[in-house]
DSSP file (Angstrom, degrees, kcal/mol; ACC not computed):
  #  RESIDUE AA STRUCTURE BP1 BP2  ACC     N-H-->O    O-->H-N    N-H-->O    O-->H-N    TCO  KAPPA ALPHA  PHI   PSI    X-CA   Y-CA   Z-CA
    1    1 A X              0   0    0      0, 0.0    13,-1.7     0, 0.0     2,-0.3   0.000 360.0 360.0 360.0 133.5   -3.3   26.8    5.1
    2    2 A X  E     +A   13   0A   0     11,-0.2     2,-0.3     2,-0.0    11,-0.2  -0.956 360.0 179.5-149.4 124.9   -0.5   25.0    3.4
    3    3 A X  E     -A   12   0A   0      9,-3.3     9,-2.6    -2,-0.3     2,-0.3  -0.939   4.8-178.4-124.7 148.6    3.3   25.0    4.1
    4    4 A X  E     -A   11   0A   0     -2,-0.3     7,-0.2     7,-0.2     2,-0.1  -0.993  29.3-110.5-144.7 151.5    6.1   23.2    2.4
    5    5 A X    >   -     0   0    0      5,-2.2     3,-1.7    -2,-0.3     5,-0.0  -0.365  43.2-103.3 -71.4 161.6    9.8   22.9    2.7
    6    6 A X  T 3  S+     0   0    0      1,-0.3    -1,-0.1     2,-0.1    -2,-0.0   0.840 124.2  48.1 -57.4 -34.8   11.9   24.4    0.0
    7    7 A X  T 3  S-     0   0    0      1,-0.0    -1,-0.3     3,-0.0    -2,-0.0   0.521 108.5-126.2 -85.1  -4.3   12.6   21.0   -1.6
    8    8 A X  S <  S+     0   0    0     -3,-1.7    -2,-0.1     2,-0.2    74,-0.1   0.552  76.5 119.7  75.1   7.5    8.9   20.1   -1.4
    9    9 A X  S    S+     0   0    0      1,-0.2    73,-3.2    72,-0.1     2,-0.4   0.726  72.7  42.7 -79.8 -20.2    9.5   16.9    0.5
   10   10 A X  E     + B   0  81A   0     71,-0.2    -5,-2.2     2,-0.0     2,-0.4  -0.990  66.7 173.1-127.5 126.4    7.5   17.9    3.5
   11   11 A X  E     +AB   4  80A   0     69,-2.5    69,-3.2    -2,-0.4     2,-0.3  -0.958   2.6 172.9-127.0 149.7    4.1   19.6    3.3
   12   12 A X  E     +AB   3  79A   0     -9,-2.6    -9,-3.3    -2,-0.4     2,-0.3  -0.984  17.3 107.4-150.3 158.9    1.7   20.4    6.1
   13   13 A X  E     -AB   2  78A   0     65,-1.8    65,-2.8    -2,-0.3     2,-0.3  -0.989  59.8 -64.3 166.4-164.2   -1.5   22.2    6.6
   14   14 A X  E     - B   0  77A   0    -13,-1.7     2,-0.3    -2,-0.3    63,-0.2  -0.887  40.0-171.9-115.6 151.4   -5.2   21.9    7.1
   15   15 A X  E     - B   0  76A   0     61,-2.1    61,-2.7    -2,-0.3     2,-0.4  -0.998   2.6-170.1-144.7 139.3   -7.7   20.4    4.7
   16   16 A X  E     + B   0  75A   0     -2,-0.3     2,-0.3    59,-0.2    59,-0.2  -0.990  10.6 164.8-134.7 142.8  -11.5   20.2    4.7
   17   17 A X  E     - B   0  74A   0     57,-2.2    57,-2.7    -2,-0.4     2,-0.1  -0.994  32.2-120.9-153.5 151.3  -13.9   18.3    2.6
   18   18 A X        -     0   0    0     -2,-0.3    52,-0.2    55,-0.2    54,-0.1  -0.398  63.1 -59.2 -80.8 168.3  -17.5   17.2    2.5
   19   19 A X  S    S+     0   0    0     52,-0.1     2,-0.3    -2,-0.1    -1,-0.2  -0.191  76.6 127.0 -56.2 137.4  -18.4   13.5    2.3
   20   20 A X  E     -C   70   0A   0     50,-0.7    50,-2.7    -3,-0.1     2,-0.3  -0.934  40.5-133.8-170.3 174.8  -17.0   11.4   -0.6
   21   21 A X  E     +C   69   0A   0     -2,-0.3     2,-0.3    48,-0.2    48,-0.2  -0.992  22.2 165.8-142.9 150.4  -15.0    8.2   -1.1
   22   22 A X  E     -C   68   0A   0     46,-1.8    46,-3.0    -2,-0.3     2,-0.5  -0.984  41.5-104.8-155.1 158.8  -12.1    7.2   -3.3
   23   23 A X  E     -C   67   0A   0     -2,-0.3     2,-0.4    44,-0.2    44,-0.2  -0.804  45.8-161.5 -84.3 128.5   -9.5    4.5   -3.7
   24   24 A X  E     -C   66   0A   0     42,-3.6    42,-2.4    -2,-0.5     2,-0.4  -0.905  14.8-172.2-120.9 142.1   -6.2    5.9   -2.4
   25   25 A X  E     -C   65   0A   0     -2,-0.4     2,-0.3    40,-0.2    40,-0.2  -1.000  10.5-168.1-133.7 134.9   -2.7    4.8   -2.9
   26   26 A X    >   +     0   0    0     38,-2.8    37,-4.1    -2,-0.4     3,-0.5  -0.566  25.7 154.4-117.8  65.0    0.4    6.2   -1.2
   27   27 A X  T 3  S+     0   0    0     -2,-0.3    -1,-0.1     1,-0.2    38,-0.0   0.803  80.1  15.3 -67.2 -28.7    3.3    4.7   -3.3
   28   28 A X  T 3  S+     0   0    0     -3,-0.2    55,-2.5    34,-0.1     2,-0.3   0.080 116.1  62.9-138.1  26.7    5.8    7.4   -2.5
   29   29 A X  E <   -D   82   0A   0     -3,-0.5     2,-0.4    53,-0.2    34,-0.3  -0.990  56.9-143.3-150.4 161.2    4.6    9.4    0.5
   30   30 A X  E     -D   81   0A   0     51,-2.0    51,-2.4    -2,-0.3     2,-0.4  -0.949  19.1-159.7-120.0 137.8    3.8    9.0    4.2
   31   31 A X  E     -DE  80  60A   0     29,-2.3    29,-3.0    -2,-0.4     2,-0.4  -0.986  11.4-173.9-127.6 132.9    0.9   10.9    5.8
   32   32 A X  E     +DE  79  59A   0     47,-2.6    47,-2.5    -2,-0.4     2,-0.3  -0.972  18.9 177.3-113.1 135.3    0.2   11.8    9.5
   33   33 A X  E     -DE  78  58A   0     25,-2.4    25,-2.3    -2,-0.4     2,-0.5  -0.998  23.8-157.8-141.8 146.0   -3.1   13.4   10.2
   34   34 A X  E     -DE  77  57A   0     43,-2.5    43,-2.5    -2,-0.3     2,-0.5  -0.993  26.9-129.1-118.1 127.8   -5.1   14.6   13.2
   35   35 A X  E     +D   76   0A   0     21,-2.8    20,-2.9    -2,-0.5    41,-0.2  -0.646  25.0 179.1 -79.9 123.7   -8.8   15.0   12.8
   36   36 A X  E    S-     0   0A   0     39,-3.0     2,-0.3    -2,-0.5    40,-0.2   0.787  70.7  -9.5 -92.0 -35.2  -10.1   18.4   13.9
   37   37 A X  E    S+D   75   0A   0     38,-1.7    38,-2.2    35,-0.1    -1,-0.4  -0.977 105.8  25.2-158.0 156.3  -13.8   17.7   13.1
   38   38 A X  E    S-     0   0A   0     -2,-0.3    16,-0.9    36,-0.2     2,-0.3  -0.451  76.4 -78.7  90.8-161.8  -15.8   15.1   11.3
   39   39 A X  E     -DF  72  53A   0     33,-1.3    32,-1.8    14,-0.2    33,-1.6  -0.997  30.5-171.4-150.2 138.2  -15.2   11.4   10.6
   40   40 A X  E     -DF  70  52A   0     12,-2.4    12,-2.8    -2,-0.3     2,-0.5  -0.986  10.0-153.1-131.0 142.8  -13.2    9.4    8.1
   41   41 A X  E     -DF  69  51A   0     28,-3.1    28,-2.6    -2,-0.4     2,-0.6  -0.972   6.9-163.8-116.1 128.1  -13.1    5.6    7.5
   42   42 A X  E     -DF  68  50A   0      8,-3.1     8,-2.6    -2,-0.5     2,-0.6  -0.952   4.9-159.9-113.3 116.2  -10.0    4.0    6.1
   43   43 A X  E     -DF  67  49A   0     24,-2.6    24,-1.8    -2,-0.6     6,-0.2  -0.865  12.9-145.4-101.3 119.8  -10.5    0.5    4.7
   44   44 A X  E >   -D   66   0A   0      4,-3.0     3,-2.4    -2,-0.6    22,-0.1  -0.289  28.8-101.8 -78.3 163.0   -7.3   -1.5    4.4
   45   45 A X  T 3  S+     0   0    0     20,-0.6    -1,-0.1     1,-0.3    21,-0.1   0.784 122.1  59.8 -56.8 -27.6   -6.4   -4.0    1.7
   46   46 A X  T 3  S-     0   0    0      2,-0.1    -1,-0.3     1,-0.1     3,-0.1   0.457 121.3-107.3 -81.5   1.2   -7.4   -6.9    4.0
   47   47 A X  S <  S+     0   0    0     -3,-2.4     2,-0.2     1,-0.3    -2,-0.1   0.296  76.4 133.2  94.0 -10.5  -10.9   -5.5    4.3
   48   48 A X        -     0   0    0     -5,-0.1    -4,-3.0     1,-0.0     2,-0.4  -0.494  43.5-148.6 -73.6 146.2  -10.6   -4.1    7.9
   49   49 A X  E     -F   43   0A   0     -6,-0.2     2,-0.4    -2,-0.2    -6,-0.2  -0.964   9.0-163.1-121.0 132.5  -11.9   -0.6    8.4
   50   50 A X  E     -F   42   0A   0     -8,-2.6    -8,-3.1    -2,-0.4     2,-0.4  -0.951   9.9-155.7-111.4 132.6  -10.6    1.9   10.9
   51   51 A X  E     -F   41   0A   0     -2,-0.4     2,-0.4   -10,-0.2   -10,-0.2  -0.924   7.9-167.8-112.7 132.6  -12.8    5.0   11.8
   52   52 A X  E     +F   40   0A   0    -12,-2.8   -12,-2.4    -2,-0.4     2,-0.2  -0.962   7.0 178.6-124.0 137.3  -11.3    8.2   13.0
   53   53 A X  E >   -F   39   0A   0     -2,-0.4     3,-2.9   -14,-0.2   -18,-0.3  -0.696  48.3 -44.1-126.7 177.7  -13.1   11.2   14.6
   54   54 A X  T 3  S+     0   0    0    -16,-0.9   -18,-0.2     1,-0.3    -1,-0.2  -0.158 128.8  23.0 -47.3 129.3  -12.3   14.6   16.1
   55   55 A X  T 3  S+     0   0    0    -20,-2.9    -1,-0.3     1,-0.4     2,-0.2   0.155 100.6 110.5  96.1 -16.8   -9.3   14.2   18.4
   56   56 A X    <   -     0   0    0     -3,-2.9   -21,-2.8   -21,-0.1    -1,-0.4  -0.509  50.7-156.0 -86.9 158.1   -8.0   11.0   16.7
   57   57 A X  E     -E   34   0A   0    -23,-0.2     2,-0.3    -2,-0.2   -23,-0.2  -0.938   8.8-172.8-128.5 154.6   -4.8   10.7   14.6
   58   58 A X  E     -E   33   0A   0    -25,-2.3   -25,-2.4    -2,-0.3     2,-0.4  -0.968  13.7-145.2-142.9 161.7   -3.8    8.3   11.9
   59   59 A X  E     -E   32   0A   0     -2,-0.3     2,-0.6   -27,-0.2   -27,-0.2  -0.996   1.3-161.2-126.9 132.1   -0.8    7.4    9.8
   60   60 A X  E     -E   31   0A   0    -29,-3.0   -29,-2.3    -2,-0.4     3,-0.1  -0.949  25.3-147.4-107.0 108.3   -0.8    6.2    6.2
   61   61 A X    >   -     0   0    0     -2,-0.6     3,-2.4   -31,-0.2   -35,-0.2  -0.276  32.7 -77.7 -73.8 161.2    2.6    4.5    5.7
   62   62 A X  T 3  S+     0   0    0      1,-0.3   -35,-0.2   -34,-0.1    -1,-0.2  -0.351 122.5  25.7 -54.0 131.9    4.4    4.5    2.4
   63   63 A X  T 3  S+     0   0    0    -37,-4.1    -1,-0.3   -34,-0.3   -36,-0.2   0.327  84.8 147.7  93.5  -6.9    2.8    1.9    0.2
   64   64 A X    <   +     0   0    0     -3,-2.4   -38,-2.8   -38,-0.4     2,-0.3  -0.361  20.8 179.7 -63.7 140.3   -0.6    2.1    1.9
   65   65 A X  E     +C   25   0A   0    -40,-0.2   -20,-0.6   -39,-0.1     2,-0.3  -0.994  23.0  96.4-137.7 143.0   -3.6    1.4   -0.5
   66   66 A X  E     -CD  24  44A   0    -42,-2.4   -42,-3.6    -2,-0.3     2,-0.5  -0.990  69.0 -46.3 168.6-167.7   -7.2    1.3    0.4
   67   67 A X  E     -CD  23  43A   0    -24,-1.8   -24,-2.6    -2,-0.3     2,-0.6  -0.810  38.8-162.3 -96.9 129.1  -10.5    3.1    0.5
   68   68 A X  E     +CD  22  42A   0    -46,-3.0   -46,-1.8    -2,-0.5     2,-0.5  -0.952  16.6 177.5-110.4 112.1  -10.6    6.7    1.9
   69   69 A X  E     -CD  21  41A   0    -28,-2.6   -28,-3.1    -2,-0.6     2,-0.8  -0.959  24.4-150.6-126.5 118.9  -14.1    7.6    2.9
   70   70 A X  E     +CD  20  40A   0    -50,-2.7   -50,-0.7    -2,-0.5   -30,-0.2  -0.780  17.0 179.4 -84.3 114.8  -15.2   10.9    4.5
   71   71 A X  E    S+     0   0A   0    -32,-1.8     2,-0.3    -2,-0.8   -31,-0.2   0.857  70.7  16.6 -86.4 -40.2  -18.3    9.9    6.4
   72   72 A X  E    S- D   0  39A   0    -33,-1.6   -33,-1.3   -54,-0.1    -1,-0.3  -0.974 111.6 -69.4-131.3 146.2  -19.0   13.4    7.9
   73   73 A X  E     -     0   0A   0     -2,-0.3     2,-0.4   -35,-0.2   -55,-0.2  -0.042  64.5-148.9 -39.1 125.5  -17.5   16.7    6.7
   74   74 A X  E     -B   17   0A   0    -57,-2.7   -57,-2.2   -36,-0.2     2,-0.4  -0.818  26.5-178.8-113.0 139.3  -13.9   16.5    7.7
   75   75 A X  E     +BD  16  37A   0    -38,-2.2   -39,-3.0    -2,-0.4   -38,-1.7  -0.991  20.7 172.6-131.2 127.6  -11.3   19.0    8.7
   76   76 A X  E     -BD  15  35A   0    -61,-2.7   -61,-2.1    -2,-0.4     2,-0.5  -0.941  34.2-134.8-135.8 156.0   -7.8   17.7    9.4
   77   77 A X  E     -BD  14  34A   0    -43,-2.5   -43,-2.5    -2,-0.3     2,-0.3  -0.937  39.6-174.5-101.9 129.9   -4.3   18.8   10.1
   78   78 A X  E     -BD  13  33A   0    -65,-2.8   -65,-1.8    -2,-0.5     2,-0.4  -0.921  27.1-164.8-132.6 154.7   -1.8   16.8    8.0
   79   79 A X  E     -BD  12  32A   0    -47,-2.5   -47,-2.6    -2,-0.3     2,-0.4  -0.985  14.6-170.4-132.9 124.8    1.9   16.3    7.4
   80   80 A X  E     -BD  11  31A   0    -69,-3.2   -69,-2.5    -2,-0.4     2,-0.5  -0.968   3.3-166.6-119.5 131.3    3.0   14.5    4.3
   81   81 A X  E     -BD  10  30A   0    -51,-2.4   -51,-2.0    -2,-0.4   -71,-0.2  -0.972  12.5-145.0-119.3 120.7    6.6   13.4    3.7
   82   82 A X  E       D   0  29A   0    -73,-3.2   -53,-0.2    -2,-0.5   -73,-0.0  -0.563 360.0 360.0 -81.0 146.5    7.7   12.4    0.2
   83   83 A X              0   0    0    -55,-2.5   -54,-0.1    -2,-0.2    -1,-0.1   0.440 360.0 360.0 -95.6 360.0   10.2    9.6   -0.1
């Protein structure tokens, strides 16, 4: 499921993925997510890691950079706002 405003500045939906990891950069968008199932680890530039599981929510602010690692198959509800 994926919905977007007419101007494309706000998108929302659900997303699911099996485990993987990547370096992620949010130079021009903000993301809010609620974990529906699974587990994700977000490693910040300072080396600290935050782990989120079903029922948890997180925010990636504009400019966030770090490691995005799906530890267990993840399903999330997300809202992304472009700047």
